[in-house]
C-alpha positions in Angstrom: 145.4 96.3 68.6 141.7 95.9 68.7 140.1 94.9 65.5 137.3 96.9 64.0 135.0 93.9 64.5 135.7 93.8 68.2 135.2 97.6 68.5 131.9 97.3 66.6 130.8 94.4 68.9 131.8 96.3 72.0 129.9 99.4 70.8 126.8 97.3 70.0 127.0 95.7 73.5 127.3 99.1 75.2 124.4 100.5 73.1 122.3 97.4 73.9 123.1 97.7 77.6 122.2 101.4 77.5 118.9 100.5 75.8 118.1 97.9 78.4 119.0 100.3 81.2 116.6 103.0 79.8 113.9 100.4 79.4 114.3 99.2 83.1 114.3 102.8 84.3 111.1 103.6 82.4 109.4 100.4 83.7 110.3 101.4 87.3 108.9 104.9 86.8 105.7 103.4 85.4 105.4 101.0 88.4 106.0 103.9 90.9 103.4 106.1 89.1 100.9 103.2 89.1 101.6 102.6 92.8 101.1 106.4 93.5 97.8 106.3 91.5 96.5 103.4 93.6 97.5 105.2 96.8 95.6 108.4 95.8 92.5 106.4 94.8 92.6 104.3 98.0 92.9 107.4 100.2 90.0 109.2 98.6 87.3 106.6 97.7 84.6 106.5 100.3 82.2 108.7 102.4 83.3 111.9 103.9 81.2 113.8 106.4 81.6 117.1 108.3 80.6 120.7 108.7 80.6 123.8 106.7 80.4 127.3 108.2 77.7 128.4 105.7 75.6 130.6 108.1 75.7 131.4 111.8 75.7 127.7 112.6 77.7 124.9 111.0 75.8 122.8 108.5 76.4 119.1 108.1 77.6 118.0 104.6 78.5 114.7 103.0 80.8 114.0 100.0 80.8 110.4 98.6 83.7 109.7 96.2 82.6 106.8 94.1 85.2 106.4 91.4 88.5 108.0 90.4 90.6 107.5 87.3 93.8 109.1 85.9 93.3 111.5 83.0 96.6 112.9 81.7 98.6 114.5 84.6 95.6 114.6 87.0 92.7 112.5 88.1 88.9 112.8 87.5 86.2 111.2 89.6 82.5 110.8 90.2 80.8 111.4 93.4 77.8 113.0 95.2 77.5 115.9 97.6 74.9 117.5 99.7 73.3 117.8 103.2 74.0 114.9 105.5 71.0 112.7 105.7 69.4 114.4 102.7 69.4 113.9 99.0 73.0 114.0 97.5 73.5 115.4 94.0 76.0 114.1 91.5 79.3 115.9 91.2 82.3 115.7 88.9 85.6 115.7 90.7 88.9 117.1 89.6 91.8 115.7 91.7 95.4 117.0 91.6 98.2 115.0 93.2 101.7 116.6 93.5 104.0 114.7 95.8 102.1 114.4 99.1 99.7 117.2 98.3 96.2 116.0 97.1 93.5 118.5 96.2 89.9 117.7 95.3 87.7 120.2 93.4 84.1 120.0 92.5 81.0 122.2 91.8 77.9 121.5 93.8 74.4 121.3 92.3 73.9 124.9 93.6 77.0 126.0 91.5 79.2 126.4 94.5 82.8 125.7 93.8 84.7 123.7 96.4 88.5 123.2 96.8 89.6 120.8 99.5 93.0 119.5 100.4 93.7 116.1 102.0 95.2 116.5 105.4 96.6 113.2 106.7 94.6 110.2 105.5 91.2 111.0 106.9 90.5 114.8 106.5 89.5 117.0 103.6 89.5 120.7 104.4 89.3 123.9 102.4 86.8 126.4 101.1 83.5 126.4 99.3 81.7 129.3 97.6 78.4 130.2 99.2 75.7 132.8 98.5 75.5 135.5 101.1 72.5 137.6 100.1 73.2 139.0 96.7 76.9 138.3 97.0 79.0 135.2 96.9 81.7 134.5 99.5 83.7 131.5 100.7 83.1 129.4 103.8 85.3 126.8 105.5 84.4 123.1 104.8 86.0 120.2 106.7 85.1 116.6 106.1 86.3 113.5 107.8 86.4 110.0 106.2 83.8 107.8 107.8 84.0 104.7 105.4 
């Protein structure tokens, strides 16, 4: 027969082992989440240049992503956006990462909302709002990472 002290000690050991297992699992999840954060940041930080189909001819645009940090379940960042070779205006970035999908959103100084998806490691493509006369519509915007 097993004494009550042995049963109690066995129960404590099992409970202690379970607690350690949970702690290890949580630490691994935190490590993986941190590694994923670093990967998202590394992929996006830098200068992106490309063309937007804003009128009858493509117009060159630049997005510079200066900083990114995690905020809750998503990321926020600071950058600048505008005509390539011209004055760039500050933009606040909202970044969502779900698995391999990474989306960058911002509002330009002209109040045009952009939603771009990372394709591969070096291309952001999507849509941006543009004024067309008295109406607003969307235009394609594709940017490639240059640095």
